[in-house]
Every structure is written in structure tokens, then in C-alpha cells.
N, C-alpha and C positions, 0 to 999 in steps of 0.2 A: 504494500500500500504506500504510494508516493504522496508526500505532502510538500507543497510549495510554501515557504516561509518568507513573508514580506514585512520586515519590522517597521518601515516607514519613518514617521517624524516624531519629534518631541520625546515623550516618555515611551514611545513605541518600542525602541530597542530594549529598554529596561523591562517592560512588562512582557515583551516577547521572550526574553531570556528566561524569566521566571516561569512562563508558560511552557517553554521547551524543557525546562527541568522536570516539570510535572509530566509532560508527554513522554519523555524518555524513560522516566521511572515506571509509568503505566505500560509502556511498550515492553519493558523487561518483565514486569509482573504478569502480564496477560499474554505475552508472546504474540503481539499483533503484527510483527514484521514491518514496522513503519520505517520509511526512508525519507529523510528530510533534505531538501535543497533550498538554498537561500537565493532571493532575487531582490534587486534594488527597486525602490519606488520612492516618490516624494523628493525631498531636497537632495538626497544622495544621488538619485537618478538625474535630477536637474543639473547637478554639477558635472556628472560624468557624461551625460548624453544630451543635454539641452532640453529635456522634457521630464516632467515628474512621472509620467507613465508612458512607456514605449508600447506601440502596438504588439511588438514581439513578446512582451511580457504577458499580456492577456492571452495571446494565441498559445503561448507555451503552457499557460495555466490549464488549458483544455486537456493536456496530456497527463495531468495529475489527478489524483483521487480527491484531494482536498487542498484548501488554501488557508493559511493562518495570516490574516491581514492586520497589521498594527494600525493605530490611529494616524491621521494625517493633519497637517497644518494648512488646510486649504485656504483659509482666509489670508494667509501670508504668502501664498504663491503669486508669481507674476501673472500677467494677463494670459488668457488662453493662447493667443497668437504668439506669445513669448515662451510657451512651453508649460504654462501652469494648468495642467489637466487635473480635474478632480479625480483622485485615485479611486476612491470608493465608488463613485458613479461609473468610472471606467470599468471596474470589475463587474459591477452589477449589470450594466447594460451590455458590455462586451461579451459576457458569459451568459447573459439572459437569466440572471439569478433573481427571479421575480418575487420570490417569497422571502421576505425579511421577517424572521421568527423571533419575537422579543418577549420572553417570559418575565413576570414580576411576581415575587411572592414575599410574604412576611415570614421571618424566622423568629420563633418565640424567644430566642436567646439574644436577639439584637434589638436595640431601640428602633422603633418605626413610628411613622406619623399616623398610621391607621392600625386598628387592632387586628384586622384579618384581611388577607388578600392572597389569591393564588390564581393568576390569570395569564393568558398568552395573547399578545397582540400580533395579528397577522397583517403585515404591512406590504402593500404592493410597492415594489421598489424600482420599477423601470420606466415610469411615466409620471403623470400628475403635474404639479406646479413647478417642477424642477427643470429650468430652461436648458441645463446642460445634458439632458437625456430625453427630451421629448420631440426632437427633430431628427430627420434623416441626415440633413446637412445643416451646419450652423447651429445656433442656439435659439431658444424660444423667448429671448428677452432682447429688446432693441429700442432705439430712440429715433423715431422718424424726424424729430426736430430737437434742438438742444434742450428744450424745456418740457419735453414729453417722453415719458418712459413707459413702455408697454411690456407685458409678459403674457405668454400664451400657455394655457393649461391643456394638456392632452389626456383624454380619458377614452379608452377603447373597450369595446365589448369583450374581445378575447382576453385582455389583461384582467378585467374585472372578473370574468368567469373563472379563470384559473386560480386567482388568489382566493375567491370564494370557495372553490372546490377544496383547496388546501385547508381552509379554515374548517369546513364541515367535516372533512376527513379527520382532522385533529380533534374536533369536538366529539366525534364518535368514540375516541379513546379516553376522553376526559368526562366532563359533566353534561355532555349533549345539549349545550346551550351556546348559540352564536348571537352576538350583538353586532349589527352593522352600523357604523358611525358615518354620518354624512351631514350635508347642509343643503338638502334638496329643496328647502323652502326658499333659498336664494339662487343656488346653482341648479336651476330646475332641469336643464338639459344634461349637464355633465354628471352631477350626482344622481340625477334621475336615471341615467343609463347605468351607473354603478348599482343602484338599488334594484333595478330591473334584472340585472344579471345575478345578483345575490339571491333574489327571490326565485329565479328560474332554477338555480342550483339547489336551493332549499327544498324544492319539490321532490328531488331525488333522495332526500334524507328525512323522511317523515318522523324518524325517532328523535331528531334534533329540533329543539325549540329555537325559533328565530324571533328576535325583536330588533328594532332599529331606534337609534337615538341621535339627535342633532348634536353636532360636535361641541358647541358651547355648553349645552346641558351635560354632555358626557364629562367635560372637565369638572363640573360641579359634582356629578354623581361619583366620580372617582375619589374625590376628596371626602364626600359624605359617607359612602359605603361601597368600597371596591369589591367586597366579598360577594356582591350580587352578580358579578361577571365571571365568565369562564373563558371563552374565546371571543376576542374582539377582532373584527375584520374591517379594514378601511383603506382609503387611498393613501398615497405616499406622504403627502404633506401633513394631513391630520394625524397619521400614525406616528410620524416623527415626533410630533409635539406630545401627544398623550403617552407615548412609551417612556419619554423622559419623566413626565409627571408621575406615572405609575411606579417607575423605578425609584424615584426620589421618595415617594410615599412609603415604599417598602423599607427604606433605611438609607439608601445611597445609590446614586447613579453608578458608582463603582462596583455595585453588586450585581449588575445586570449583564448577563450574557446574551449573545444573539448569533444567529447564522443567517446567511443568504443562500438560498438553495433553489434547485430546479429538479424536481423528481423525474421529469421526462428525460433530461440529459444526464442525470446522475451527478451533477456538479454541486459542490458545496463549499462555502467560504465561511470560516469563523472570524468574527469581528466584534470587538468590544463596542458597547453602545456609546461610550463617552469619547471625548476628543483627545487631542495630543498634549494638553496641559503644559505648554512650553515654559510656564512660570516655575515649574518644579523639575524641569528636564535636567537629567544628569545628577540629581541629588539622591537617588536611590530611595525615595520615600513614597513613590506612587503605589497605589493599590492595584495589584495585577489580577484581582478576583474576576473582573468582568471578562478579560481575555481567556483566563483559565477555564471559566465556565463555558465560554463560547467554544473552546477546543473540546470540552466534554460533550457539548451538544453536537459538534461535528462528528465525533466518534459514534455517538448514539444514532445519529441520522444515517451514517454510512452502514452501521450494523443493521438497522431496520430496513433500509432500502435494498441491501445486498444479502439479507438473510444470514448475518454473521453475529450470532449471539454473544460471542466474546467481546465484540466491539461495543455492543449495547451495555454489557456488564462493565466494561472499562469506563464508558462514559458515566455510568451511575456511580462507579467507585470514585471518580474524580469529584463529582458533585457531593458525595457523602464525605469525602476527605476535606473539601473546602468547608463544609458545615462543621466538621469536627474541629478544625483549626479555629474557625471564627467563634465557636462556642467558648473558647478560652480567651477571656479579655486580654490577657497578657500577650497573646499571639496576633492581635489585630494590628492593622496598619494605622497610621496617624489619623486618617480621615474618619476612622471608626473609634477613635479614642485610645488607641494603643500606641506602641512605639516600635513595632517590628518593621524592618526595612523591606523593600520590594523583593530583593533577592532571597532574604531569609524567609519571607512568607512562602515563596515558591518552594524552597527546600522543605519547609514544614508540611506543605500539602503533598509534595512528592513522597516524603517519609510516611505520611498517613495513608497514602494509596498502597504503598508496599506492605505496611502493617495490616491493612484491611484485607489484602489479598492472601497473606499468610494465614490470618484468622479464618477466612472463608474456606481455605483449603483444609485447614485443620478440622473445622466443623464438619466438612464433608467426609471426613474419615480417611 
């Protein structure tokens, strides 16, 4: 199983190194046969190649089983025509990774801003209000005159249908409840098309309860009582916002893993939900939990898609190991009130995976 590793910018190399420590320990413990190859993107690639993301990089990624993608400092990149390509968007659109899967849950041993929550946000990741990914050529944001700025939103039936299907398939494995989030009272045609496709897919899943909520109301409901929600499906822009809200309510954006995936092509990319945090770059104090959990999700997804139980078990082992480490206040990183450094946290999780595997083997006799 070949994995491309792209550390990218800011704290990316640090949290990627901690994640690799965990993945290598998991590989040894479960005999996964993982092979890792590193690739440049972001500022390192800009300096070497004149662009933050080469077309060759995404094309080469197609030959791998998975990708570990560190955070990017997109706001600090030069203009697109000067090589400043959005790395995350490049992978998502270049590899057609339409399903951005973002779970958020409360852990009873960590402070949280809500008493209970265990939900997953299914974010369509290839179109919407994002001008760098909604046109075949050029971008969907432009200025016809110096004092007028316009932005185009693209919503297509096929993209809405496939993210809806992914949401209902996930709900069948969870609480059999899907909530579609929209603003169809104002975006009558575009969000109307999204809702139409969601309802069409819902007819194929009579066991799953479907409701829909307007985006502004959804923000209020998440704060009031997120325990009412199971799987949330929505378009790119709305999901980007409410997934950060949900993760922060769960305790910290640093606790939120995510993957970008396409079940039809079998491609998957693990990516932390948070940004590159350049203000703490190089200080070894970043929390690597998000990327570690994203890597765990990647292994579980590969195991489920390819019928490899040991990969699913390995993914769960990492998630359990993260929880075991976080349950000890002294082992937490600074953002969670502890004093553990980024690299040390990775070593603790790696050790917990190894211990868990030994205990499981012993219990099995």
C-alpha cells in the first residue's frame, strides 16, 4: 500500500512528522505493508519549481493508494498567475475527491462547549462558491470594472447527487438520520437543485430519516443542541463554515480529522481541518491530533473500500490511542491545557497503538 506524503506549509512538516511516527508504528503493529514517498507542495515547491503545486504532483498522486496532505498557507501565496495555486483545491479537484468527510464528537474527558455531540459533516468539495475550482478554465471571480467584483457559484446535479448518496450510505451505518443544510429561501435555483437531488437520493433509502435546515438556523441549532444531528450533508461553502463550528464546539479545531475521498476511483486524501498556523511554525508546540486522526480515517476508509479488515482495525487503534493519550491531562498539547510538544505527542500515540495491539493479541489467546 503506497502513501504519498505532502507536508506543505507552516506547522505542516511538524504535524506530518508526528503523524508519520504514528503511521509507522501502526504499520509495524498490524503488518499493513505501507510504503511512504514524500512530495513537495506549497512554499517549498514554489521555491524549487515556481509553483506551489505542479500538475505532475497531482497526476503522480493517482498512482498511490492514499495521500497525507499537510496544511497550506494559501493566503500568503503569490497570485495564481505567479504560481500561487491553492494546494488543497488542486488535490480535491485534480483527483475529483468530492467527499470531504468531517466528523465532530465530544469526548467526556475533555472540556467542550456543548454536553453531547457525535456527528459527521459530508461536504461537497469540488464546486460551490469557490472560484478556484468551479470553472473549466480560469476562475469564477472577476472584476468587469475597477469598482465591481463578481463571483460565480456553480452547483451541478451530478455533484449534489453523489455527495448525497455518500451521506445516506454513511447514515445507514450510523443513526439513519440525514440533515440537508441549504439556503433555498434565497438561493432558490442553486440550493433548490441541491435539495432536489438530496430528496431524489433519499427515496432510495427509506430507512433513513431526512430533514432539511436553513444554514443560518443550522448555526444556531449546532450551538443549542448538536446531539440532535447524525449526518449533515451540504454544499462546499456552508460545510466549510459549520464543520469548523462543530469542531470548535467539540473542544478544539485541533481535534478534528477529515478525509477527501472518491469511492468510485478509490482515491483518498487525509487532511487536517485546520490551517498552517504560521505564528507557531517551527516551535514544536502544534497539536498534531487532527492530522493523526485524518490518517486513521484514511486507513479505515481504505480497509472498508478494499475489504481489508486489518486496515479498519488499524484505523480504530489509532483513534483509540489518541483518546487514551488525550485522557491524561499531562499528555495534552498546549492548546488543550497541557505542555506536551508536537513530536512527543506523536510518540505517545505511537506507543499507545503498539501497546493496544499487544493487549489485543494477548486477549485473543
